[in-house]
N, C-alpha and C positions, 0 to 999 in steps of 0.2 A: 640429516637429509637436506640436500640442496633444493631450494624451490624459487619459484617466481610468484610474486603477488599480483593477481589480476582481479578485476571486477567479476562477481559471480556470474553476471549475465553473459560473460564471454567465455565460460568454461566449455560449451560444447564446440564452438569454433576452434578453440585453442587445443583440445585434446588430440587433434590430428596432426599437429605440429611435429616436425622431425626431432626437436629437442626434448620432448616430453618423455619422461621415463615411465612407460606404461605398466611396469611391474609393481609400481606403488600407487596408492590411492590419493587423490587430492584431499586437502583439509580445508573445510569452510568455516570461517568465522564472521559472522554478521554478513557484510556485504563484499567480503573479500575471500577470494579462493587462492590457497597456496598450492601451486601445480609442481609436482616432483620434476627435476631437471636431471638429465643424463650426464654422466661424467663428461667433462671437457666443454660443456657449454655454460654461457653466463647465467648467473642466478642472483636473486635480490636478498634472500634470507637463508638462514640455516636453522632448521628446526630439529629438535631431538626426536628420534624415533618414538613413535606413540604406540601404546597398547589400545587396540581398539575396544571400545566398549559395546559395540554393536556386532551383529553377526558378520563374519568375514565371508568373503567370496573371491574368485579368481577372475581377472581379465585375461583371456586367451585370445589375443588379436581383437576382433570386434565381437567376440562372443563372451558372455558373462557365464560362469559356472559356479554352482553351489554344491557343497558337500554337506553331508549330515542330514538333519531333519529337513522336510520340504519347507521353503520359505514362504511366509504369507504374502498376500496381495499388497500390503503397505509397503514391504521391503521391495518387492519387485517393481512397484511403482517408483520408488526412490531411486533404484538402479536405472531404470528406464530415463528418468529426468536428468540424472547426473551424467550418464555415459552415452545415451542414445545408441545402444548397442544393436547390431543385426539380429542378434538372438540371445536368449537366456535359456540355459539348460540346468536340470538338476540331476546330479550324480547320485543315484540310489545305491549304488555299489558296483561290483564287477563280478564277472563270471569266468570260470575256467582257469587253467594254469597260464593262459595268455592274458588274463586280467582284462577282458573286453568289457567296456563300460555298459552298465545298465542304466540309461538315461531316460529322463522325461522332459520333452520340450515344454517350456513355460511361456515362451514369448518369441515372436518373430521367426527367423529361419536359422537353421544350423547348416554346417558344411565346412569346407576346407578354409583355413586361415593361414596367414603368414605373418610372423611377428619377430621381433628381435629381443633377446634377453642377454644382458651382459655381453653385448658384442657379437652374439651367435645368432644367426637367422634359423628359425624353425618353421617348418610347414607341416600341417597335420590337420586332421578332422577331429575336433575334440569330442564329437558325439560317437566316435568309433575308436579313438586312441586316448589313453589316460595321459594327463600331463599335470604335474605338480609343480607349482611355482615355489613351494615351501622348500624345495631342494636347491634354490638359486645359490645360497651362500656356500653350500657344500660343493657344488660344482666349481665355484671360483676357487675354494680352499684347495681342493685336489688338483685343479689345474696349475695352481702356484707351486705345487710340490714336484712336478715332472721336470726332468732335464731333457734337453734336446736329443732326440735319437733314441730315447727309452723305448723298449719293446714292451708294449702294453696290451693286455687282454681285457676287453670288456665283455664279461660272460653273459650279460643280459642287456643288450645294447639298446633295445627298443628303437625309437626313431633317432637316436643319437644324443639322448639327454646328457651323458657324461663323455661319450666318444668324441663328439665335436669339440667341446672345451679342451680336452686332453690333446687332441691332434692339433688344434690351433696353438697350444702351448709348446709344441715341438715333439710330441710323441708319435711313434709309428704304432697305430692301433689296430689290433685284430679284433673286429667287432662282430659278436655272435648273437643272433636273434632268431627265435623260433616262429614268431608270428609273421606271416607273408606280408600282411598289410603294413606292419611296422617296418619291414625290410624295404618295401617300396618307398616309404617316407625316408627312411634312413639313407637310401641311395640318392634321393632327391636332395635332402639336406647336406650331404657331402658336396654335391655339386654347387648348390646355393652358397656355400661357404668356401669354394675353391679348396676343398681338403681332400678331394678323391684320391690324390697320389699318396696321401698319408694314412689312408684307411682301407683295410682288407676286410670285406664283408663275408661272413659265412652264414647262410640261411639254414637253420637247423637247431638241433639240440646241442648245447655246449658240451654235453658228455661225449659227443661223437666228433666234435670239431676242434677242440683244443689241441695244439701242436706244439711240441718243443718247450723251451724254457722262456719265461717272461721275467722282465724287470719289475713289473707292477701288474697286479691283477685287480680289476674292479669288479665287485660282486653286489650290484645294486638290486637285490631281491630280499624281501622280508624273510625268506626261508633260505637265505644264502649258506647257513651253516650246513644245510642238507648237501651241499655241493663242495663243501670245504675239503674233504678227503680228496676229491677229484683235482681241485686246484693245487693241492700240495704236491701232487705228481709233476707239476710244471714250475717248481721254484728251485732256486739255489740261495745260498747264504747272501743276504741283502735284498732279496726280493720283498716287495711291500704289497700286502693285500688290504683292501678296504672292504670289510665284510659288514654288510648292512643287516638289520634285524629289528625286532621289537623289544625294547627294554635292554637291560645289560646282559649281554651274551658272552662276556669274557670267560666265565667259567666253562661254558660249553666249548668255546674255542680252544681253551687250554687243554681240555680234555681230548679233543680231536688231535691236537698238535702231538699230545703224548702218545696217543694210540697210533699215530703215523710215524713215530719216532722222529719227530721234529721239534725243534725249539724255536721260540720267538717272543719278542715283548709285544705287549698289547696295550693300546691306548684307546679308551672308550670316550665317546662324546655323543651328545644328544643332538639330533637335527631338527626335530620339530615334534610338537604334540599332535597325535592322531586320534585321540579319543580319551575318555576319562581314565586317568591313571595309565595311559598307553602312550609311549613315545617311540618315533622311528629314530634309531640310533645307528652309528657306524663305529667299528672297532678297527683301527689301524693296527695291522700285524706285520712286524718286521722280522723276517726269518734270520736266525743266527746260524 
């Protein structure tokens, strides 16, 4: 991790600088703070990625979001002192097939934020729309796999979590999303990133909106295997599917391929831990 070393007393004023990588957290040692630096900007030190000993949280623009158990007052105070956020929220869970957040405000105000992650501008209201920074490396990985002009379907597009990086990498993306509020932000984010000419948006159920054949299909939903038979109707030899799930789902995928008279190779990888003995995974399937 590239960082700049600054006095701790300067943290609050520096965190708003354009070169700060807001997706990573500063590291404080005695009177020195090591501030993460975005790619392409000067830095003074390189630190190894650290495993946090304390409870993790997300910075979504100027809002701090906690997952899991409700944080105590000491941790809330620590976050306020370190980041001076506009607001702090606690994600208690989510409801319905649209995964609408069930949140409790813990400090300040909530509302719409705009921020940049890996060169992509996102706008959303984190109190109304889920956003996971734990998927950052997966977005980068998949965007590096596409070729210019690829025809891609993002079956569960949301606000453009994967749609935007794929389109920026050169793909022509058919983005499908069921939640009207997510679609509204998806349209906004396409404009914010000057990608509207490379993204075709369908509001509604993917089961009713997939059309034709795709070179790549992104299935960013924990229950993606429930929709795999549908996706396999829109593939040819060489089509790549990115099937998300919980745990190792390769056995289930292979059975669905067999039932659909399809063959393909599967590569399984872990994206992040989401609970005790539970991992968010993705399986890349290449149709043969």
